[in-house]
N, CA, C and O atoms as CSV, one atom per row, in Angstrom:
chain,resi,resn,atom,element,x,y,z
A,1,MET,N,N,-23.343,-26.535,19.228
A,1,MET,CA,C,-22.467,-25.586,19.530
A,1,MET,C,C,-21.029,-26.119,19.605
A,1,MET,O,O,-20.779,-27.269,19.965
A,2,SER,N,N,-19.990,-25.120,19.205
A,2,SER,CA,C,-18.763,-25.184,19.052
A,2,SER,C,C,-17.979,-24.199,19.680
A,2,SER,O,O,-18.388,-23.071,19.954
A,3,ALA,N,N,-16.771,-24.659,19.920
A,3,ALA,CA,C,-15.709,-23.686,20.272
A,3,ALA,C,C,-14.828,-22.966,19.706
A,3,ALA,O,O,-13.931,-22.228,20.113
A,4,ALA,N,N,-15.336,-23.390,18.369
A,4,ALA,CA,C,-14.493,-22.602,17.213
A,4,ALA,C,C,-15.050,-22.357,16.053
A,4,ALA,O,O,-15.808,-23.155,15.503
A,5,SER,N,N,-14.669,-21.044,15.497
A,5,SER,CA,C,-14.939,-20.505,14.199
A,5,SER,C,C,-13.505,-20.327,13.819
A,5,SER,O,O,-12.939,-19.277,14.121
A,6,PRO,N,N,-12.729,-21.499,13.026
A,6,PRO,CA,C,-11.562,-21.607,13.179
A,6,PRO,C,C,-10.826,-20.311,12.412
A,6,PRO,O,O,-11.183,-19.926,11.299
A,7,GLY,N,N,-9.780,-19.721,13.157
A,7,GLY,CA,C,-9.125,-18.578,12.853
A,7,GLY,C,C,-9.482,-17.614,13.209
A,7,GLY,O,O,-8.600,-16.757,13.270
A,8,LYS,N,N,-10.798,-17.209,13.608
A,8,LYS,CA,C,-11.297,-15.854,14.244
A,8,LYS,C,C,-11.278,-15.832,15.740
A,8,LYS,O,O,-12.234,-16.162,16.442
A,9,LEU,N,N,-9.865,-15.329,16.266
A,9,LEU,CA,C,-9.974,-15.115,17.574
A,9,LEU,C,C,-10.561,-13.951,18.125
A,9,LEU,O,O,-10.396,-12.967,17.403
A,10,PRO,N,N,-11.292,-13.708,19.332
A,10,PRO,CA,C,-11.508,-12.471,19.716
A,10,PRO,C,C,-10.739,-11.538,19.988
A,10,PRO,O,O,-9.608,-11.970,20.214
A,11,PRO,N,N,-10.851,-10.079,20.102
A,11,PRO,CA,C,-10.021,-8.922,20.030
A,11,PRO,C,C,-9.146,-9.533,21.422
A,11,PRO,O,O,-9.511,-10.097,22.454
A,12,PHE,N,N,-7.822,-9.114,20.882
A,12,PHE,CA,C,-6.567,-9.462,22.005
A,12,PHE,C,C,-6.257,-10.660,21.982
A,12,PHE,O,O,-5.192,-10.897,22.551
A,13,GLY,N,N,-6.961,-11.824,21.385
A,13,GLY,CA,C,-7.015,-13.183,21.556
A,13,GLY,C,C,-5.473,-13.411,20.926
A,13,GLY,O,O,-4.713,-14.040,21.663
A,14,ARG,N,N,-5.037,-13.044,19.872
A,14,ARG,CA,C,-4.295,-13.485,19.154
A,14,ARG,C,C,-2.872,-13.020,20.349
A,14,ARG,O,O,-1.930,-13.780,20.568
A,15,ALA,N,N,-2.966,-12.188,20.732
A,15,ALA,CA,C,-1.747,-12.111,21.717
A,15,ALA,C,C,-1.659,-13.213,23.001
A,15,ALA,O,O,-0.616,-13.787,23.313
A,16,VAL,N,N,-2.464,-13.324,23.422
A,16,VAL,CA,C,-2.870,-14.800,24.280
A,16,VAL,C,C,-2.279,-16.047,23.469
A,16,VAL,O,O,-1.470,-16.859,23.918
A,17,ALA,N,N,-2.681,-16.043,22.547
A,17,ALA,CA,C,-2.695,-17.372,21.605
A,17,ALA,C,C,-1.276,-17.091,21.211
A,17,ALA,O,O,-0.680,-18.093,21.608
A,18,ASP,N,N,-0.534,-16.416,20.739
A,18,ASP,CA,C,0.892,-16.266,20.385
A,18,ASP,C,C,1.872,-16.618,21.799
A,18,ASP,O,O,2.858,-17.344,21.677
A,19,VAL,N,N,1.560,-16.137,22.882
A,19,VAL,CA,C,2.272,-16.511,23.854
A,19,VAL,C,C,2.120,-17.780,24.189
A,19,VAL,O,O,3.149,-18.262,24.662
A,20,ILE,N,N,0.980,-18.694,24.101
A,20,ILE,CA,C,1.026,-20.011,24.433
A,20,ILE,C,C,1.565,-20.762,23.317
A,20,ILE,O,O,2.102,-21.806,23.685
A,21,ARG,N,N,1.589,-20.551,22.044
A,21,ARG,CA,C,1.915,-21.231,20.598
A,21,ARG,C,C,3.916,-20.949,21.112
A,21,ARG,O,O,4.807,-21.678,20.677
A,22,ARG,N,N,4.113,-19.977,21.895
A,22,ARG,CA,C,5.662,-20.270,22.017
A,22,ARG,C,C,5.875,-20.802,23.178
A,22,ARG,O,O,6.944,-20.447,23.676
A,23,GLY,N,N,5.325,-21.443,23.725
A,23,GLY,CA,C,5.481,-22.570,25.093
A,23,GLY,C,C,5.414,-21.972,26.428
A,23,GLY,O,O,5.804,-22.517,27.461
A,24,TYR,N,N,4.762,-20.526,26.304
A,24,TYR,CA,C,4.652,-20.033,27.599
A,24,TYR,C,C,2.869,-19.976,28.272
A,24,TYR,O,O,2.026,-20.545,27.578
A,25,ARG,N,N,2.546,-19.508,29.171
A,25,ARG,CA,C,0.871,-19.771,29.874
A,25,ARG,C,C,1.052,-18.261,30.631
A,25,ARG,O,O,2.120,-17.889,31.117
A,26,PRO,N,N,-0.179,-17.478,30.635
A,26,PRO,CA,C,-0.070,-16.505,31.795
A,26,PRO,C,C,-0.073,-16.849,33.146
A,26,PRO,O,O,-0.447,-17.926,33.609
A,27,ALA,N,N,0.379,-15.847,33.784
A,27,ALA,CA,C,0.587,-16.349,35.425
A,27,ALA,C,C,-0.501,-16.307,35.683
A,27,ALA,O,O,-0.632,-17.061,36.648
A,28,GLY,N,N,-1.816,-15.715,35.329
A,28,GLY,CA,C,-2.812,-15.647,35.740
A,28,GLY,C,C,-4.007,-16.266,35.048
A,28,GLY,O,O,-3.833,-16.855,33.981
A,29,ALA,N,N,-5.515,-16.144,35.728
A,29,ALA,CA,C,-6.302,-16.197,34.791
A,29,ALA,C,C,-6.351,-15.040,33.356
A,29,ALA,O,O,-5.912,-13.890,33.349
A,30,VAL,N,N,-7.043,-15.796,32.187
A,30,VAL,CA,C,-7.066,-14.782,31.190
A,30,VAL,C,C,-8.800,-14.271,31.444
A,30,VAL,O,O,-9.755,-15.043,31.523
A,31,ARG,N,N,-8.832,-13.122,31.514
A,31,ARG,CA,C,-9.925,-12.135,31.672
A,31,ARG,C,C,-10.842,-12.025,30.191
A,31,ARG,O,O,-10.515,-11.470,29.142
A,32,VAL,N,N,-11.858,-12.623,30.460
A,32,VAL,CA,C,-12.512,-12.347,29.066
A,32,VAL,C,C,-13.661,-11.194,29.278
A,32,VAL,O,O,-14.691,-11.562,29.843
A,33,LEU,N,N,-13.568,-9.973,28.910
A,33,LEU,CA,C,-14.381,-9.024,29.061
A,33,LEU,C,C,-15.539,-9.261,28.092
A,33,LEU,O,O,-15.421,-9.256,26.867
A,34,ALA,N,N,-16.663,-9.467,28.768
A,34,ALA,CA,C,-18.131,-9.654,28.000
A,34,ALA,C,C,-18.607,-8.383,27.731
A,34,ALA,O,O,-18.735,-7.709,28.753
A,35,ASP,N,N,-18.909,-7.835,26.710
A,35,ASP,CA,C,-19.871,-6.489,26.180
A,35,ASP,C,C,-19.159,-5.218,26.647
A,35,ASP,O,O,-19.809,-4.182,26.506
A,36,HIS,N,N,-17.980,-5.121,27.160
A,36,HIS,CA,C,-17.279,-3.915,27.211
A,36,HIS,C,C,-15.864,-4.102,27.000
A,36,HIS,O,O,-15.433,-5.253,26.931
A,37,TRP,N,N,-14.894,-2.868,26.860
A,37,TRP,CA,C,-13.721,-3.129,26.501
A,37,TRP,C,C,-12.758,-2.671,27.874
A,37,TRP,O,O,-13.237,-2.348,28.961
A,38,PRO,N,N,-11.638,-2.712,27.626
A,38,PRO,CA,C,-10.940,-2.154,28.434
A,38,PRO,C,C,-10.752,-0.993,28.869
A,38,PRO,O,O,-10.636,-0.123,28.006
A,39,ALA,N,N,-10.662,-0.601,30.225
A,39,ALA,CA,C,-11.061,1.186,30.329
A,39,ALA,C,C,-9.657,1.838,30.247
A,39,ALA,O,O,-9.584,3.067,30.271
A,40,GLN,N,N,-8.421,0.999,30.141
A,40,GLN,CA,C,-7.116,1.516,29.854
A,40,GLN,C,C,-6.568,1.106,29.038
A,40,GLN,O,O,-6.987,0.047,28.571
A,41,ARG,N,N,-5.382,1.716,28.464
A,41,ARG,CA,C,-4.223,1.144,27.844
A,41,ARG,C,C,-3.893,-0.225,28.288
A,41,ARG,O,O,-3.899,-0.436,29.501
A,42,LEU,N,N,-3.509,-1.510,27.194
A,42,LEU,CA,C,-3.219,-2.729,27.554
A,42,LEU,C,C,-1.816,-2.345,27.705
A,42,LEU,O,O,-1.328,-1.486,26.971
A,43,GLU,N,N,-1.210,-2.875,28.525
A,43,GLU,CA,C,0.164,-3.079,28.938
A,43,GLU,C,C,0.078,-4.769,29.317
A,43,GLU,O,O,-0.876,-5.523,29.512
A,44,ARG,N,N,1.825,-4.994,29.318
A,44,ARG,CA,C,1.846,-6.555,29.284
A,44,ARG,C,C,1.376,-6.873,30.891
A,44,ARG,O,O,1.626,-6.096,31.812
A,45,THR,N,N,0.639,-8.177,31.056
A,45,THR,CA,C,-0.211,-8.232,32.136
A,45,THR,C,C,0.142,-9.641,32.309
A,45,THR,O,O,0.513,-10.274,31.320
A,46,SER,N,N,0.051,-10.336,33.726
A,46,SER,CA,C,-0.437,-11.503,33.914
A,46,SER,C,C,-1.485,-12.103,33.963
A,46,SER,O,O,-1.623,-13.324,34.039
A,47,TYR,N,N,-2.578,-11.028,33.912
A,47,TYR,CA,C,-3.956,-11.435,33.685
A,47,TYR,C,C,-4.483,-10.854,32.471
A,47,TYR,O,O,-5.306,-9.942,32.408
A,48,PRO,N,N,-3.921,-11.478,31.493
A,48,PRO,CA,C,-4.209,-10.957,29.583
A,48,PRO,C,C,-5.814,-10.590,29.415
A,48,PRO,O,O,-6.480,-11.372,30.094
A,49,PRO,N,N,-6.513,-9.762,28.805
A,49,PRO,CA,C,-7.670,-9.622,28.597
A,49,PRO,C,C,-7.843,-9.624,27.279
A,49,PRO,O,O,-7.217,-9.005,26.418
A,50,VAL,N,N,-9.213,-10.756,27.125
A,50,VAL,CA,C,-9.796,-10.404,25.714
A,50,VAL,C,C,-10.990,-10.178,25.636
A,50,VAL,O,O,-11.652,-10.242,26.672
A,51,VAL,N,N,-11.587,-9.867,24.462
A,51,VAL,CA,C,-12.886,-9.299,24.646
A,51,VAL,C,C,-13.773,-9.747,23.881
A,51,VAL,O,O,-13.407,-9.900,22.715
A,52,LEU,N,N,-15.027,-10.067,24.173
A,52,LEU,CA,C,-16.052,-10.425,23.439
A,52,LEU,C,C,-17.047,-8.974,23.590
A,52,LEU,O,O,-17.710,-8.469,24.496
A,53,PRO,N,N,-16.676,-8.573,21.896
A,53,PRO,CA,C,-17.416,-7.286,21.860
A,53,PRO,C,C,-18.930,-7.360,21.611
A,53,PRO,O,O,-19.501,-8.330,21.113
A,54,PRO,N,N,-19.607,-6.033,22.083
A,54,PRO,CA,C,-20.960,-6.149,22.031
A,54,PRO,C,C,-21.649,-6.295,20.803
A,54,PRO,O,O,-22.831,-6.638,20.835
A,55,GLU,N,N,-21.199,-6.127,19.954
A,55,GLU,CA,C,-21.818,-6.893,18.513
A,55,GLU,C,C,-21.297,-8.021,18.142
A,55,GLU,O,O,-21.507,-8.383,16.984
A,56,GLY,N,N,-20.607,-8.737,18.902
A,56,GLY,CA,C,-20.136,-10.229,18.705
A,56,GLY,C,C,-20.558,-11.114,18.877
A,56,GLY,O,O,-20.754,-11.192,20.090
A,57,LYS,N,N,-21.024,-12.355,18.169
A,57,LYS,CA,C,-21.671,-13.327,18.912
A,57,LYS,C,C,-20.909,-14.344,19.582
A,57,LYS,O,O,-19.859,-14.498,18.958
A,58,PRO,N,N,-20.971,-15.067,20.529
A,58,PRO,CA,C,-19.709,-15.832,21.360
A,58,PRO,C,C,-19.345,-16.997,20.248
A,58,PRO,O,O,-18.143,-17.207,20.083
A,59,GLU,N,N,-20.213,-17.713,19.528
A,59,GLU,CA,C,-19.990,-18.584,18.645
A,59,GLU,C,C,-19.198,-18.252,17.451
A,59,GLU,O,O,-18.776,-19.128,16.696
A,60,ALA,N,N,-18.948,-16.731,17.235
A,60,ALA,CA,C,-18.380,-16.406,15.855
A,60,ALA,C,C,-16.783,-16.580,16.261
A,60,ALA,O,O,-15.891,-16.425,15.426
A,61,PHE,N,N,-16.550,-16.895,17.545
A,61,PHE,CA,C,-15.134,-16.807,17.847
A,61,PHE,C,C,-14.044,-17.880,18.115
A,61,PHE,O,O,-14.571,-18.761,18.795
A,62,ASP,N,N,-13.141,-18.082,17.940
A,62,ASP,CA,C,-12.552,-19.087,18.260
A,62,ASP,C,C,-11.853,-19.550,19.629
A,62,ASP,O,O,-10.633,-19.582,19.791
A,63,TRP,N,N,-12.624,-19.834,20.401
A,63,TRP,CA,C,-11.881,-19.804,22.228
A,63,TRP,C,C,-11.030,-20.686,22.345
A,63,TRP,O,O,-10.371,-20.499,23.368
A,64,ARG,N,N,-10.607,-21.899,21.572
A,64,ARG,CA,C,-9.823,-23.032,21.455
A,64,ARG,C,C,-8.626,-22.581,22.502
A,64,ARG,O,O,-8.257,-23.231,23.481
A,65,PHE,N,N,-8.095,-21.265,22.041
A,65,PHE,CA,C,-6.643,-21.208,22.747
A,65,PHE,C,C,-6.595,-20.879,24.268
A,65,PHE,O,O,-5.625,-20.479,24.912
A,66,LEU,N,N,-8.066,-21.180,24.770
A,66,LEU,CA,C,-8.199,-20.992,26.132
A,66,LEU,C,C,-8.035,-22.255,26.721
A,66,LEU,O,O,-7.914,-22.242,27.946
A,67,ALA,N,N,-7.995,-23.559,26.043
A,67,ALA,CA,C,-7.815,-24.842,26.582
A,67,ALA,C,C,-6.967,-24.800,27.689
A,67,ALA,O,O,-6.020,-24.039,27.488
A,68,GLY,N,N,-6.956,-25.449,29.013
A,68,GLY,CA,C,-6.394,-25.412,29.897
A,68,GLY,C,C,-5.700,-24.522,30.862
A,68,GLY,O,O,-4.908,-24.704,31.786
A,69,LEU,N,N,-6.316,-23.429,30.286
A,69,LEU,CA,C,-6.205,-22.207,31.234
A,69,LEU,C,C,-6.963,-21.603,32.018
A,69,LEU,O,O,-8.130,-21.494,31.643
A,70,ASP,N,N,-6.617,-21.061,33.237
A,70,ASP,CA,C,-7.695,-20.377,34.081
A,70,ASP,C,C,-8.108,-19.294,33.143
A,70,ASP,O,O,-7.340,-18.661,32.418
A,71,VAL,N,N,-9.836,-19.098,33.260
A,71,VAL,CA,C,-10.689,-18.263,32.537
A,71,VAL,C,C,-11.386,-17.422,33.821
A,71,VAL,O,O,-11.770,-17.851,34.909
A,72,LEU,N,N,-11.397,-16.161,33.309
A,72,LEU,CA,C,-12.159,-15.094,34.422
A,72,LEU,C,C,-13.061,-14.259,33.896
A,72,LEU,O,O,-12.620,-13.112,33.828
A,73,VAL,N,N,-14.547,-14.433,33.352
A,73,VAL,CA,C,-15.597,-14.014,32.674
A,73,VAL,C,C,-15.786,-12.388,33.583
A,73,VAL,O,O,-16.120,-12.284,34.763
A,74,MET,N,N,-15.543,-11.537,32.870
A,74,MET,CA,C,-15.928,-10.310,33.718
A,74,MET,C,C,-16.853,-9.325,32.915
A,74,MET,O,O,-16.516,-8.677,31.925
A,75,LEU,N,N,-18.058,-9.336,33.518
A,75,LEU,CA,C,-19.473,-8.831,32.973
A,75,LEU,C,C,-19.781,-7.766,33.772
A,75,LEU,O,O,-19.097,-7.614,34.784
A,76,ARG,N,N,-20.884,-6.804,33.476
A,76,ARG,CA,C,-21.783,-6.099,33.893
A,76,ARG,C,C,-23.409,-6.523,33.556
A,76,ARG,O,O,-24.062,-6.325,32.531
A,77,ARG,N,N,-23.643,-6.929,34.340
A,77,ARG,CA,C,-25.165,-7.657,34.283
A,77,ARG,C,C,-25.928,-6.844,33.682
A,77,ARG,O,O,-26.871,-7.427,33.147
A,78,ARG,N,N,-25.921,-5.345,33.490
A,78,ARG,CA,C,-26.907,-4.107,32.901
A,78,ARG,C,C,-26.595,-4.343,31.568
A,78,ARG,O,O,-27.462,-4.082,30.735
A,79,LEU,N,N,-25.229,-4.907,31.105
A,79,LEU,CA,C,-24.712,-4.871,29.573
A,79,LEU,C,C,-24.972,-6.432,28.882
A,79,LEU,O,O,-25.104,-6.471,27.659
A,80,THR,N,N,-25.030,-7.471,29.516
A,80,THR,CA,C,-24.728,-8.526,29.335
A,80,THR,C,C,-26.162,-9.380,29.593
A,80,THR,O,O,-26.416,-9.356,30.798
A,81,SER,N,N,-27.019,-10.011,28.942
A,81,SER,CA,C,-28.096,-10.888,29.050
A,81,SER,C,C,-27.653,-11.811,29.682
A,81,SER,O,O,-26.451,-12.065,29.598
A,82,ARG,N,N,-28.595,-12.654,30.582
A,82,ARG,CA,C,-28.513,-14.140,30.848
A,82,ARG,C,C,-28.335,-14.938,29.746
A,82,ARG,O,O,-27.327,-15.642,29.816
A,83,GLU,N,N,-29.062,-15.061,28.650
A,83,GLU,CA,C,-28.660,-15.847,27.587
A,83,GLU,C,C,-27.757,-15.622,26.904
A,83,GLU,O,O,-27.309,-16.559,26.243
A,84,ARG,N,N,-27.137,-14.290,26.798
A,84,ARG,CA,C,-25.826,-13.863,26.272
A,84,ARG,C,C,-24.760,-14.881,26.937
A,84,ARG,O,O,-24.106,-15.787,26.422
A,85,LEU,N,N,-24.809,-14.496,28.014
A,85,LEU,CA,C,-23.750,-15.393,28.955
A,85,LEU,C,C,-23.885,-16.647,29.068
A,85,LEU,O,O,-22.912,-17.320,29.411
A,86,ARG,N,N,-24.908,-17.139,28.850
A,86,ARG,CA,C,-25.005,-18.608,28.938
A,86,ARG,C,C,-24.431,-19.236,27.752
A,86,ARG,O,O,-23.816,-20.302,27.726
A,87,SER,N,N,-24.725,-18.377,26.664
A,87,SER,CA,C,-24.174,-18.904,25.362
A,87,SER,C,C,-22.542,-18.614,25.416
A,87,SER,O,O,-21.857,-19.563,25.037
A,88,LEU,N,N,-21.775,-17.326,25.875
A,88,LEU,CA,C,-20.346,-17.504,26.322
A,88,LEU,C,C,-19.983,-18.379,26.733
A,88,LEU,O,O,-18.979,-18.931,26.284
A,89,LEU,N,N,-20.709,-18.863,27.805
A,89,LEU,CA,C,-19.868,-19.851,28.923
A,89,LEU,C,C,-20.039,-21.192,28.210
A,89,LEU,O,O,-19.098,-21.987,28.198
A,90,ARG,N,N,-21.435,-21.533,27.495
A,90,ARG,CA,C,-20.893,-22.838,26.749
A,90,ARG,C,C,-19.566,-22.914,25.493
A,90,ARG,O,O,-18.874,-23.902,25.246
A,91,CYS,N,N,-19.494,-21.604,24.858
A,91,CYS,CA,C,-18.456,-21.646,24.081
A,91,CYS,C,C,-17.136,-21.637,24.869
A,91,CYS,O,O,-16.189,-21.979,24.160
A,92,LEU,N,N,-16.826,-21.355,26.076
A,92,LEU,CA,C,-15.931,-21.359,26.728
A,92,LEU,C,C,-15.631,-22.601,27.065
A,92,LEU,O,O,-14.535,-23.076,26.767
A,93,LEU,N,N,-16.655,-23.368,27.801
A,93,LEU,CA,C,-16.631,-24.938,28.159
A,93,LEU,C,C,-15.972,-25.579,27.491
A,93,LEU,O,O,-15.014,-26.249,27.878
A,94,ALA,N,N,-16.568,-25.436,25.839
A,94,ALA,CA,C,-16.271,-26.339,24.688
A,94,ALA,C,C,-14.810,-26.281,24.557
A,94,ALA,O,O,-14.240,-27.164,23.916
A,95,ALA,N,N,-14.119,-25.283,25.127
A,95,ALA,CA,C,-12.647,-24.956,24.947
A,95,ALA,C,C,-12.204,-25.759,26.110
A,95,ALA,O,O,-10.986,-25.892,25.990
A,96,ASP,N,N,-12.586,-26.303,27.085
A,96,ASP,CA,C,-12.147,-27.047,27.705
A,96,ASP,C,C,-10.851,-26.079,28.820
A,96,ASP,O,O,-9.680,-26.448,28.910
A,97,PRO,N,N,-11.292,-25.122,29.390
A,97,PRO,CA,C,-10.435,-24.280,30.492
A,97,PRO,C,C,-10.042,-25.028,31.564
A,97,PRO,O,O,-10.678,-25.977,32.023
A,98,ARG,N,N,-9.131,-24.661,31.917
A,98,ARG,CA,C,-8.993,-25.575,33.559
A,98,ARG,C,C,-9.957,-25.193,34.374
A,98,ARG,O,O,-10.677,-26.048,34.890
A,99,ARG,N,N,-10.135,-23.851,34.629
A,99,ARG,CA,C,-10.932,-23.156,35.634
A,99,ARG,C,C,-11.884,-22.107,34.760
A,99,ARG,O,O,-11.558,-21.413,33.796
A,100,LEU,N,N,-13.053,-22.217,35.363
A,100,LEU,CA,C,-13.824,-20.931,34.675
A,100,LEU,C,C,-14.943,-20.243,35.788
A,100,LEU,O,O,-15.858,-20.805,36.389
A,101,LEU,N,N,-14.531,-18.876,35.823
A,101,LEU,CA,C,-15.076,-18.056,36.968
A,101,LEU,C,C,-15.726,-16.930,36.274
A,101,LEU,O,O,-15.186,-16.322,35.350
A,102,VAL,N,N,-16.990,-16.646,36.775
A,102,VAL,CA,C,-17.537,-15.450,36.401
A,102,VAL,C,C,-17.550,-14.459,37.472
A,102,VAL,O,O,-17.809,-14.703,38.651
A,103,PHE,N,N,-17.182,-13.059,36.860
A,103,PHE,CA,C,-17.589,-11.946,38.104
A,103,PHE,C,C,-18.254,-11.005,37.495
A,103,PHE,O,O,-18.032,-10.733,36.315
A,104,ASP,N,N,-19.264,-10.312,38.310
A,104,ASP,CA,C,-20.245,-9.420,37.975
A,104,ASP,C,C,-19.559,-8.108,38.428
A,104,ASP,O,O,-19.423,-7.912,39.636
A,105,LEU,N,N,-19.169,-7.299,37.629
A,105,LEU,CA,C,-18.494,-6.183,38.139
A,105,LEU,C,C,-19.671,-4.675,38.918
A,105,LEU,O,O,-19.440,-3.696,39.628
A,106,ASP,N,N,-20.862,-5.242,38.288
A,106,ASP,CA,C,-21.876,-4.354,39.012
A,106,ASP,C,C,-22.153,-4.547,40.802
A,106,ASP,O,O,-22.294,-3.659,41.643
A,107,ASN,N,N,-22.163,-5.751,40.941
A,107,ASN,CA,C,-22.851,-6.567,41.891
A,107,ASN,C,C,-21.635,-6.840,42.848
A,107,ASN,O,O,-21.767,-6.958,44.067
A,108,HIS,N,N,-20.225,-6.946,42.062
A,108,HIS,CA,C,-19.407,-7.424,43.192
A,108,HIS,C,C,-19.336,-9.146,43.557
A,108,HIS,O,O,-18.793,-9.621,44.555
A,109,ARG,N,N,-19.884,-9.754,42.702
A,109,ARG,CA,C,-20.441,-10.788,43.097
A,109,ARG,C,C,-19.589,-11.914,41.760
A,109,ARG,O,O,-19.530,-11.653,40.559
A,110,SER,N,N,-19.061,-13.061,42.407
A,110,SER,CA,C,-18.343,-14.392,41.413
A,110,SER,C,C,-19.189,-15.641,41.944
A,110,SER,O,O,-19.779,-15.908,42.991
A,111,TYR,N,N,-18.963,-16.285,40.706
A,111,TYR,CA,C,-19.345,-17.903,41.049
A,111,TYR,C,C,-18.471,-18.602,40.221
A,111,TYR,O,O,-17.933,-18.142,39.214
A,112,TRP,N,N,-18.354,-19.641,40.635
A,112,TRP,CA,C,-17.626,-20.952,39.791
A,112,TRP,C,C,-18.574,-21.524,38.619
A,112,TRP,O,O,-19.730,-21.906,38.801
A,113,VAL,N,N,-17.977,-21.521,37.537
A,113,VAL,CA,C,-19.055,-22.642,36.352
A,113,VAL,C,C,-18.072,-23.625,36.289
A,113,VAL,O,O,-18.685,-24.668,36.061
A,114,LYS,N,N,-16.696,-23.900,36.379
A,114,LYS,CA,C,-15.818,-25.025,36.358
A,114,LYS,C,C,-14.898,-24.627,37.268
A,114,LYS,O,O,-14.544,-23.463,37.460
A,115,SER,N,N,-14.478,-25.684,37.881
A,115,SER,CA,C,-13.398,-25.896,39.094
A,115,SER,C,C,-12.432,-27.120,38.733
A,115,SER,O,O,-12.855,-28.135,38.181
A,116,VAL,N,N,-11.228,-26.948,39.059
A,116,VAL,CA,C,-10.538,-28.370,39.282
A,116,VAL,C,C,-11.074,-29.327,39.830
A,116,VAL,O,O,-11.294,-30.392,39.254
A,117,ALA,N,N,-11.501,-28.960,41.611
A,117,ALA,CA,C,-11.931,-29.837,42.257
A,117,ALA,C,C,-13.195,-30.581,41.915
A,117,ALA,O,O,-13.130,-31.804,41.798
A,118,ARG,N,N,-14.351,-29.949,41.744
A,118,ARG,CA,C,-15.453,-30.644,41.100
A,118,ARG,C,C,-15.963,-30.584,39.627
A,118,ARG,O,O,-17.016,-31.107,39.261
A,119,GLY,N,N,-15.099,-29.885,38.811
A,119,GLY,CA,C,-15.768,-30.127,37.443
A,119,GLY,C,C,-16.704,-29.121,37.310
A,119,GLY,O,O,-16.648,-28.026,37.869
A,120,LEU,N,N,-17.581,-29.517,36.546
A,120,LEU,CA,C,-18.582,-28.082,36.316
A,120,LEU,C,C,-19.474,-27.768,37.488
A,120,LEU,O,O,-19.745,-28.682,38.267
A,121,GLU,N,N,-19.911,-26.667,37.666
A,121,GLU,CA,C,-20.075,-26.322,39.095
A,121,GLU,C,C,-21.516,-25.822,38.878
A,121,GLU,O,O,-22.097,-25.554,39.930
A,122,VAL,N,N,-22.298,-25.618,37.624
A,122,VAL,CA,C,-23.566,-25.074,37.469
A,122,VAL,C,C,-24.221,-25.809,36.136
A,122,VAL,O,O,-23.462,-26.411,35.377
A,123,SER,N,N,-25.790,-25.744,35.836
A,123,SER,CA,C,-26.184,-26.288,35.016
A,123,SER,C,C,-26.273,-25.185,33.866
A,123,SER,O,O,-26.740,-24.091,34.186
A,124,LEU,N,N,-25.939,-25.353,32.800
A,124,LEU,CA,C,-26.130,-24.328,31.805
A,124,LEU,C,C,-27.271,-24.501,30.402
A,124,LEU,O,O,-27.389,-23.587,29.586
């Protein structure tokens, strides 16, 4: 497993990576939209989105730009299989985010994958 396929960032990832390269950080969590695209036009936001496209494999993208950041995976269980979610979470954990949280948009439930206080919270 790897956090990177060097150079290939997920859609909208370059904007976040450029902000970090300039020495800034998003004010809130970076939202990873699994298997769906933003519902509206992207504006400047403190919770910037990046997308894992439905046709894309998590391992095909370079997630290292998320190192040290808070990351919120937003998914719809009806669109994202458990194995695909596990694969995405493994890739994101390899990038070493500060926090990693999953939010199921269909069931309005969330759970921690990695927290600052306890580290890894679930077994993948």
